[in-house]
C-alpha positions in Angstrom: -14.8 53.0 -5.9 -12.7 54.8 -3.4 -12.3 54.1 0.3 -11.2 57.7 1.1 -14.3 59.6 0.0 -18.1 59.6 0.5 -20.8 61.5 -1.4 -24.4 61.2 -0.5 -25.4 63.3 -3.5 -23.4 61.0 -5.8 -24.8 57.8 -4.4 -28.3 59.1 -4.5 -28.1 58.7 -8.3 -27.1 55.0 -8.0 -30.4 53.8 -9.4 -30.7 56.2 -12.4 -28.8 57.8 -15.2 -28.8 61.4 -16.3 -28.4 62.3 -19.9 -27.8 65.7 -21.5 -29.3 67.0 -24.7 -27.8 65.7 -27.9 -24.8 67.4 -29.3 -22.3 66.8 -32.1 -18.7 65.6 -31.5 -15.6 64.9 -33.5 -17.2 66.5 -36.5 -19.8 63.8 -36.9 -23.5 64.0 -36.8 -23.9 61.3 -34.2 -25.7 62.1 -31.0 -23.6 62.3 -27.8 -25.3 61.8 -24.4 -23.8 62.6 -21.1 -24.3 60.0 -18.3 -23.4 60.1 -14.6 -22.6 56.4 -14.5 -22.5 53.2 -16.6 -22.3 49.5 -15.8 -20.8 47.3 -18.6 -20.4 43.6 -18.7 -18.2 41.7 -21.2 -19.1 38.0 -21.5 -17.9 35.1 -23.6 -16.1 31.8 -23.5 -13.2 31.6 -21.0 -10.9 31.6 -24.1 -12.4 34.8 -25.6 -10.2 37.1 -23.5 -13.0 38.8 -21.5 -10.8 39.4 -18.5 -8.2 41.0 -20.6 -10.8 43.1 -22.4 -12.4 44.2 -19.1 -9.0 45.0 -17.6 -8.0 47.2 -20.5 -11.3 49.1 -20.5 -10.8 49.5 -16.7 -7.3 50.8 -17.1 -8.3 53.4 -19.7 -11.3 54.4 -17.5 -9.0 54.9 -14.5 -6.6 57.0 -16.6 -9.6 59.1 -17.7 -10.4 59.9 -14.1 -13.7 58.1 -13.4 -14.4 56.4 -10.1 -14.8 52.7 -10.8 -15.4 49.3 -9.3 -15.0 45.9 -11.1 -16.2 42.3 -10.7 -14.3 39.7 -12.7 -16.2 36.4 -12.8 -14.7 33.3 -14.5 -14.7 29.5 -14.3 -12.2 27.5 -12.2 -11.0 25.5 -15.2 -8.0 26.8 -17.2 -10.1 26.3 -20.4 -13.7 25.5 -19.5 -15.9 23.7 -22.1 -16.4 26.1 -25.0 -19.9 27.3 -25.8 -21.4 26.0 -22.5 -23.0 27.9 -19.6 -20.4 26.7 -17.1 -17.7 27.9 -19.4 -18.8 31.6 -19.5 -16.4 34.2 -18.3 -17.5 37.7 -17.6 -16.1 41.0 -16.4 -18.3 43.8 -15.0 -17.2 47.4 -14.7 -19.1 50.2 -13.0 -17.7 53.7 -13.6 -19.1 57.1 -12.8 -18.6 60.8 -12.4 -19.1 60.5 -8.6 -17.9 58.1 -5.9 -19.3 54.6 -6.1 -19.1 51.6 -3.9 -19.9 48.5 -5.9 -19.5 47.0 -9.3 -23.3 47.6 -9.8 -26.3 45.3 -9.4 -27.2 45.1 -13.1 -25.4 45.9 -16.3 -26.7 48.7 -18.5 -24.7 47.2 -21.4 -24.0 43.5 -22.1 -21.4 42.4 -24.7 -22.3 38.8 -25.5 -19.7 37.0 -27.6 -21.8 33.8 -28.1 -25.2 32.2 -27.2 -23.9 30.9 -23.8 -22.8 34.3 -22.8 -26.2 35.8 -23.7 -28.2 33.1 -21.9 -26.0 33.2 -18.7 -26.2 36.9 -18.4 -29.5 38.2 -19.9 -31.4 37.7 -16.6 -29.3 40.4 -15.0 -29.9 43.0 -17.8 -32.8 45.4 -17.0 -35.4 46.0 -19.7 -34.2 48.8 -22.0 -30.6 47.8 -21.5 -28.2 47.6 -24.5 -27.0 44.2 -25.8 -24.2 43.9 -28.3 -24.3 40.4 -29.8 -21.6 38.7 -31.9 -24.0 37.3 -34.5 -21.3 35.1 -36.1 -21.5 32.7 -33.2 -25.3 32.2 -33.2 -25.3 29.0 -35.3 -28.0 26.3 -34.7 -25.5 24.0 -33.0 -24.1 26.6 -30.7 -27.6 27.8 -29.7 -28.8 24.2 -29.1 -25.9 23.5 -26.8 -27.3 26.1 -24.3 -31.0 25.2 -24.8 -32.1 27.8 -27.4 -34.7 26.1 -29.6 -35.0 29.2 -31.7 -32.7 32.1 -32.3 -33.2 34.8 -29.5 -32.1 37.3 -32.1 -35.2 36.5 -34.2 -37.9 35.1 -32.0 -38.8 38.3 -30.2 -37.4 37.3 -26.8 -35.1 40.3 -26.8 -37.7 42.9 -27.9 -37.5 44.7 -24.6 -33.9 45.5 -25.1 -31.8 47.7 -27.4 -30.0 45.0 -29.4 -27.0 45.7 -31.6 -26.3 42.6 -33.8 -22.7 42.8 -34.9 -20.7 40.2 -36.8 -17.6 40.7 -34.6 -15.8 37.6 -35.9 -16.3 38.4 -39.6 -15.4 42.1 -39.2 -12.2 41.2 -37.3 -11.1 38.7 -39.9 -11.8 41.2 -42.6 -9.8 43.9 -40.8 -6.8 41.6 -40.4 -6.6 40.2 -44.0 -3.3 41.8 -44.7 -1.4 40.3 -41.7 -1.0 36.8 -43.1 -2.7 35.2 -40.1 -4.8 32.0 -40.2 -8.5 32.4 -39.7 -8.1 30.9 -36.2 -5.3 33.4 -35.3 -7.3 36.3 -36.6 -10.5 35.3 -34.7 -8.6 35.6 -31.4 -8.5 39.3 -31.9 -12.3 39.7 -31.9 -12.2 40.8 -28.2 -10.0 43.7 -29.3 -12.5 44.7 -31.9 -15.2 44.7 -29.2 -12.9 46.7 -26.9 -12.4 49.3 -29.7 -16.2 49.5 -30.3 -16.9 50.0 -26.6 -14.0 52.5 -26.3 -15.7 54.6 -29.1 -19.1 54.3 -27.5 -17.9 55.7 -24.2 -15.0 58.0 -25.4 -12.3 56.1 -23.6 -8.7 56.9 -24.3 -6.9 54.5 -26.7 -3.2 55.3 -26.5 -2.7 53.2 -23.4 -4.3 50.1 -24.9 -2.2 50.3 -28.0 1.0 50.7 -26.0 -0.1 47.8 -23.8 -0.7 45.5 -26.8 2.7 46.3 -28.3 4.4 45.7 -25.0 2.5 42.4 -24.3 3.3 41.0 -27.7 6.7 42.6 -28.1 8.3 39.3 -29.1 5.5 38.7 -31.7 5.2 42.1 -33.5 2.9 40.7 -36.1 0.4 39.6 -33.5 0.8 43.0 -31.7 0.0 45.0 -34.8 -2.9 42.7 -35.7 -4.5 43.3 -32.2 -3.9 47.0 -32.6 -5.5 46.9 -36.0 -8.5 45.0 -34.7 -8.8 47.5 -31.8 -8.8 50.4 -34.3 -11.2 48.7 -36.6 -13.7 48.3 -33.7 -13.4 52.0 -33.0 -13.8 53.0 -36.6 -16.8 50.7 -36.9 -18.6 52.5 -34.1 -17.7 55.9 -35.7 -19.0 55.0 -39.2 -21.8 52.5 -38.9 -25.4 53.6 -38.7 -26.1 50.8 -36.2 -24.6 52.9 -33.4 -26.2 56.4 -33.7 -25.4 57.4 -30.1 -22.2 57.5 -28.0 -21.9 58.4 -24.4 -19.7 60.5 -22.1 -19.1 60.0 -18.4 -17.2 62.9 -17.0 -14.1 62.4 -14.7 -15.0 62.1 -11.0 -13.2 65.2 -9.9 -15.6 65.8 -7.1 -15.0 62.4 -5.6 -11.2 62.4 -5.1 -8.9 64.3 -2.7 -5.9 65.8 -4.4 -3.1 63.3 -5.1 -1.7 60.8 -7.5 -4.0 57.9 -8.4 -3.8 54.6 -10.1 -6.1 51.7 -10.7 -5.4 48.8 -8.4 -6.7 45.3 -7.6 -6.9 44.0 -4.0 -4.1 41.4 -4.5 -1.8 44.0 -6.0 -2.6 46.5 -3.2 -1.9 43.8 -0.7 1.4 43.0 -2.4 2.5 46.6 -2.3 1.4 46.9 1.3 3.6 44.0 2.3 6.6 45.6 0.5 5.9 48.9 2.2 5.6 47.2 5.6 9.0 45.5 4.9 10.6 48.9 4.1 9.0 50.6 7.0 10.2 47.8 9.3 13.7 47.8 7.7 13.4 44.0 7.4 13.7 41.8 4.4 10.4 40.4 3.2 10.1 36.6 2.8 7.1 34.9 1.2 6.8 31.1 1.6 3.8 30.1 -0.5 2.1 27.4 -2.6 0.0 28.6 -5.6 -3.7 28.5 -4.9 -6.6 30.5 -6.4 -7.3 33.3 -5.6 -4.1 34.1 -3.8 -1.5 33.2 -6.4 -1.3 36.7 -7.8 0.5 37.9 -4.6 3.2 35.3 -5.2 3.5 36.4 -8.8 3.7 40.1 -7.9 6.2 39.8 -5.0 8.5 37.6 -7.2 9.1 40.7 -9.3 10.5 42.9 -6.5 13.9 41.4 -5.6 15.2 45.0 -5.8 13.3 45.7 -2.6 14.8 42.8 -0.7 11.9 40.5 -1.3 12.5 36.8 -1.4 9.8 34.4 -2.7 9.8 30.7 -2.3 7.3 28.6 -4.3 7.1 25.6 -2.1 6.1 22.0 -3.1 3.0 22.2 -0.8 1.2 24.4 1.7 2.9 22.9 4.7 6.4 23.5 3.3 5.4 27.1 2.4 4.3 28.1 5.9 7.2 26.1 7.5 9.7 28.1 5.4 8.0 31.4 6.3 8.1 30.6 10.0 11.8 29.7 9.7 12.3 33.1 8.0 10.6 34.8 10.9 12.9 33.0 13.3 15.8 34.3 11.2 14.7 38.0 11.5 12.6 38.5 8.3 9.1 40.0 7.9 7.6 36.6 7.1 4.4 36.0 5.0 2.5 33.0 3.8 -0.4 33.3 1.4 -3.2 30.9 0.7 -6.9 30.3 0.7 -9.2 28.2 3.0 -8.0 24.7 2.0 -4.4 25.8 2.5 -5.2 27.3 5.9 -6.3 23.8 6.9 -2.9 22.4 6.0 -1.0 25.2 7.6 -2.8 25.0 10.9 -0.3 23.0 12.8 2.6 25.3 11.9 0.5 28.3 12.7 0.0 26.8 16.1 3.7 26.4 16.3 4.1 30.1 15.6 1.7 30.8 18.4 3.9 28.7 20.8 7.2 30.2 19.5 5.6 33.7 19.6 7.2 34.8 16.3 5.8 37.4 13.9 4.1 35.7 10.9 1.5 37.1 8.4 -1.0 34.5 7.3 -2.8 35.9 4.3 -6.1 34.1 3.5 -7.8 35.1 0.3 -11.1 33.4 1.0 -13.1 31.5 -1.6 -16.2 29.3 -1.7 -15.9 26.1 0.2 -15.8 23.5 1.8 -13.0 21.5 0.4 -12.2 22.6 -3.2 -15.6 24.3 -3.3 -15.7 27.2 -5.7 -12.1 28.2 -6.4 -12.9 31.3 -8.4 -15.9 32.6 -6.5 -15.9 34.7 -3.4 -17.0 33.9 0.2 -16.0 35.1 3.7 -16.5 31.8 5.5 -13.0 31.3 7.0 -13.5 33.6 10.0 -14.1 30.9 12.5 -11.3 28.9 11.0 -9.0 31.8 11.5 -10.2 32.3 15.0 -10.3 28.7 16.2 -8.9 26.4 13.6 -5.9 25.0 15.6 -5.5 22.5 18.4 -5.3 23.9 22.0 -5.7 27.5 23.0 -3.9 29.2 20.2 -5.2 32.8 19.9 -4.4 34.7 16.7 -5.2 38.3 15.8 -7.4 38.8 12.7 -7.5 41.8 10.4 -9.8 42.2 7.4 -9.6 44.8 4.6 -12.9 46.3 3.3 -12.1 47.4 -0.3 -9.4 46.5 -2.9 -7.4 49.7 -2.1 -7.8 49.1 1.6 -5.8 45.9 1.2 -2.7 48.1 1.2 -3.5 49.6 4.6 -4.6 46.3 6.1 -1.3 44.7 5.2 0.5 47.5 7.1 -1.8 47.0 10.1 -1.3 43.3 10.1 2.5 43.8 10.0 2.3 46.3 12.9 0.5 43.8 15.1 2.7 40.9 14.2 6.0 42.8 14.8 4.9 44.7 17.9 3.3 41.7 19.7 5.4 38.9 18.2 2.5 36.8 17.1 1.1 35.3 13.9 -1.6 37.4 12.4 -4.4 36.5 10.0 -5.3 38.8 7.2 -8.7 37.8 5.7 -9.3 39.1 2.2 -11.5 37.3 -0.3 -11.9 36.7 -4.0 -14.1 39.7 -4.6 -11.5 42.1 -3.2 -8.6 40.2 -4.6 -9.7 40.4 -8.2 -11.8 43.6 -8.1 -10.2 46.9 -8.6 -10.7 50.6 -7.9 -8.8 53.9 -7.9 -6.1 54.1 -5.2 -4.5 57.3 -4.0 -0.8 56.5 -3.7 0.3 57.5 -0.2 3.3 59.6 0.6 6.1 57.6 2.2 6.3 60.1 5.0 2.7 59.2 6.0 3.4 55.5 6.4 3.8 54.1 9.9 7.1 53.4 11.5 7.2 49.6 11.9 10.8 49.3 13.1 11.1 46.7 15.9 14.4 46.2 17.8 16.0 42.8 18.0 17.4 41.5 21.3 21.0 42.4 21.5 22.3 41.0 24.8 21.4 39.5 28.3 18.1 40.7 29.8 18.0 38.9 33.1 20.3 38.8 36.2 20.5 35.5 38.1 20.7 35.4 41.9 24.4 35.0 41.7 24.7 38.1 39.6 25.3 36.3 36.3 23.8 38.1 33.2 21.8 35.7 31.0 19.3 35.9 28.2 15.7 34.8 28.9 13.9 34.2 25.5 10.4 34.4 27.2 11.0 37.5 29.4 8.2 39.8 28.3 7.7 43.4 27.6 5.5 44.7 30.4 3.3 46.7 28.0 2.8 44.4 25.0 3.7 41.0 26.7 5.8 40.3 23.6 8.9 38.2 24.1 12.3 39.3 22.8 13.1 38.7 19.1 16.5 37.1 19.1 18.1 36.5 15.7 20.0 33.2 15.5 23.8 33.6 15.6 23.7 36.6 17.9 26.4 35.8 20.6 25.0 35.2 24.0 21.4 34.8 22.8 21.4 31.0 22.3 17.9 29.6 23.1 15.7 26.6 22.3 12.6 26.7 20.1 10.0 24.0 19.5 6.4 23.1 20.0 6.7 21.7 23.5 5.6 24.1 26.2 8.2 26.5 27.5 8.9 27.7 31.0 7.9 31.3 31.5 11.1 33.5 31.3 13.8 30.9 30.7 12.2 29.2 27.7 13.2 25.8 29.0 11.0 22.8 28.3 8.3 22.6 31.0 5.6 20.1 31.8 4.6 21.9 35.0 0.8 22.4 35.2 0.9 25.8 36.8 3.4 27.0 34.2 1.3 25.8 31.3 -1.8 27.6 32.8 0.3 30.8 33.1 1.6 30.6 29.5 -1.8 29.8 28.0 -3.4 32.8 29.8 -0.5 35.1 29.0 -0.6 34.3 25.3 -4.4 35.0 25.4 -3.8 38.2 27.3 -1.2 39.4 24.8 -3.8 39.1 22.0 -6.6 40.6 24.1 -4.4 43.6 24.9 -3.5 44.5 21.3 -4.2 48.2 20.8 -6.8 48.7 18.0 -8.8 51.9 17.2 -12.3 52.3 18.6 -15.1 51.3 16.2 -16.5 54.3 14.4 -20.3 54.5 13.8 -22.0 56.4 11.0 -25.3 57.5 12.5 -26.4 61.0 11.5 -30.1 60.6 12.5 -30.0 58.7 15.8 -31.2 55.4 14.3 -32.5 52.5 16.3 -31.1 49.9 13.9 -27.4 49.3 13.3 -25.9 47.3 10.4 -22.6 45.9 11.3 -20.2 44.4 8.6 -16.7 43.2 8.1 -14.5 42.6 5.1 -15.7 43.1 1.5 -19.4 43.6 2.5 -18.5 47.3 3.1 -19.3 48.4 -0.5 -22.8 46.8 -0.8 -23.7 47.7 2.8 -22.7 51.3 2.4 -24.6 51.5 -0.9 -27.7 50.0 0.7 -27.5 52.3 3.6 -27.3 55.3 1.3 -30.4 54.1 -0.5 -32.4 53.7 2.7 -31.4 57.2 3.9 -32.3 59.0 0.8 -35.7 57.4 1.0 -36.1 58.8 4.5 -35.1 55.8 6.5 -32.9 55.9 9.6 -30.1 53.4 9.9 -26.7 53.4 11.5 -23.6 51.7 10.0 -20.3 50.4 11.5 -17.6 48.2 9.9 -15.1 46.1 11.6 -11.4 45.9 10.5 -10.2 44.1 13.7 -12.0 40.9 14.4 -9.7 39.6 17.1 -9.4 41.4 19.3 -12.6 43.4 18.7 -12.4 47.1 19.3 -12.8 47.9 23.0 -16.0 49.9 22.5 -17.8 47.3 20.4 -20.0 46.1 23.3 -21.0 49.6 24.2 -21.9 50.4 20.6 -24.0 47.3 20.2 -26.0 47.9 23.3 -26.9 51.4 22.0 -29.2 50.0 19.4 -32.5 48.1 19.5 -31.6 46.0 16.5 -28.3 44.9 15.1 -28.1 43.3 11.6 -25.0 41.6 10.3 -24.8 40.8 6.6 -22.2 38.1 5.8 -21.2 35.9 2.9 -21.3 32.9 5.2 -24.0 31.4 7.4 -23.5 33.9 10.2 -20.0 33.5 11.7 -19.5 37.1 12.9 -23.0 37.1 14.3 -22.2 33.9 16.2 -19.1 35.6 17.8 -21.0 38.8 18.6 -23.9 36.9 20.2 -21.6 34.8 22.3 -19.3 37.6 23.5 -21.8 40.5 24.0 -25.2 38.6 24.5 -26.7 40.8 21.8 -29.5 39.4 19.7 -27.7 40.2 16.4 -29.7 39.2 13.3 -27.9 37.5 10.4 -28.5 38.3 6.8 -26.4 35.7 4.8 -25.6 34.8 1.3 -23.3 31.9 0.1 -23.8 31.9 -3.7 -20.2 32.8 -4.6 -21.1 36.4 -5.5 -21.0 39.7 -3.6 -24.2 41.1 -2.2 -26.3 43.3 -4.5 -27.1 46.7 -3.0 -30.8 46.6 -3.9 -31.4 43.2 -2.3 -29.4 44.2 0.8 -31.4 47.5 1.1 -34.6 45.5 1.0 -33.4 43.2 3.8 -32.3 46.1 6.0 -35.7 47.9 5.5 -37.4 44.7 6.6 -35.3 44.7 9.7 -36.0 48.3 10.4 -39.8 47.8 10.0 -40.0 44.5 11.8 
């Protein structure tokens, strides 16, 4: 999917596929059908390499020029119980010749590596869908483990589907006979055989995958060549076997993309690049103090690779140490970041409150996941909004920014940095597991188009005493932004105290004066309330009476649902919030312009609670907390019900 483009005509085809008349290709007699879009799901044990398989298919699809959106879905355990339903790992990819918004509601093609993968995913495959099954794994014991009393390949339960039984394991071992590998080592390449087969079915490029395999296993050339051989064997199997009489073409999405250079990118990678870009545009070193936690760890991994851009990463012993080090780096003049998920935010809350008191720029990146407590570490949710808003002692206001797509994580990181540096405040950036692990094409921006984030440090005295003495007041504020000076330690003449005890306005001296505390609390709130954010844009071509309002990763499903409603003749308006604190200045006016307001959220109605409280609008919640993103069809049905109510 792309955040830069919108095509009503393309999305109007979301619920169907087009196919062209049969034709010959590559000198074979096999039929080739042209489709406008396809949804493929790879599923198997968590040790079967389904994430790698899906990632490689996605990379080749991106290089081919299709628009795409992905949904990785995997257990929290490093190696979940093999052959069990909780141990199933899957990767869904939706790609098309037009702009798309979601990974798709239901797969057209399911690749099931074992009985557990089939049983866990068959309910999502529509009748008539294609299922490629690794028959080697359908032994009685394996089927009994997931509750199959009889073989689904033989008892007629799959009669409504186009089933392709393929002995993937046997074919892979046979293809790798000459490599001197043990049976177990050869079996590990069966995912590459499956990838080769699917690459043939959908005419995906192959050069990139072969180069990737040789690079990944550069220190084990025998393993590298074995994987390449398995990949090629899968391709050749599709080309020669009579079991696959049809292959498919999905043309590049040339209509969907503005001119530019594109690459496939995940949300966490885009966010990492956004932080680096913000550092360069601010001309400040980037410092990350972090403790590994799913699904935020990829940001730590990625930023650790970029020392050449002045990035320093510190893998702390715990969450508290990570945020403490980041705040210290902010005091020292760095663009400081700490990354985490909901449980880590709970541990960091005291130090975030300290950052509010010290009024230092600090980016707190929360990649939300299912909770409470450990909850669902690898599943998505957006239930940390109220925690970000209010999860600290005392009046400790913090700006909150939320990206809407994986690629938008880049721009959201720049925006969060702008606010933190300009207003000298900690800022929450709320992404989630769906955005973090999902991917889409990203148009690489020109450096000249990036915002200038340079912020001057204090250089000398800024206040004249009654006796004419020039002194430095660390809490003397900018009249427009209310930000205090940013004084780097060691600068002559700028010595000042920091700490969590309340400061006197201006001087920064410790103060227990009631009137001063009242002033400082209200001033910190006024600083956040006064942050300049763009007005909320509303998409309302027909003068609708119902508005659907979203935030964060609900953008894709909401937009897809809105398009469905409109092409069926319904009238509905759509708006999406990036800034959640402060809200855009025109939000109240927008809300009052509609008879009904519906807010879909992957929580129990947190934004709806804020909207009702602030604007006294009877906003209706539509909520889901099952660890998965909304499906466009279900969301469209809920919105239609709201319109008709």
